[in-house]
C-alpha angles and dihedrals in degrees: 000000000000119000118232095230094057111108118247095248091056090055094060116106122259116257122256121228091259092052092051090047090053091048092051093045093050089045090057088058097033097235104118116134121227092235090058091050094053096044098076139024113245118187119220090241091057090050093048095049096046092041093054091047090048092049092049091051091049094050091047091050090051092050092049090049092051091049091049092050091047091053091050090050091052096240 
C-alpha cells in the first residue's frame, strides 16, 4: 500500500530493462520525450550499466562495419 506522505515521483514504477535500453538509445540520438522520462523511475546505476553496454555494442558494430568495407575494397 502506498503511504500518503510519499512524493509523487517516488510512487512511479521502476523501469524495466527494455525501458532503460530505450531511454539510453533515445539519449544517444537526443530524441527522448519528457513524458517518457517522467513515466518511470530509472536509477543512475541502471543508466550507467546500460549506457556502457550500448556504447560497447556501438563501437563493436563500427569496427565490424569497417572490417567488412575494407574486405570488399580488397585491402
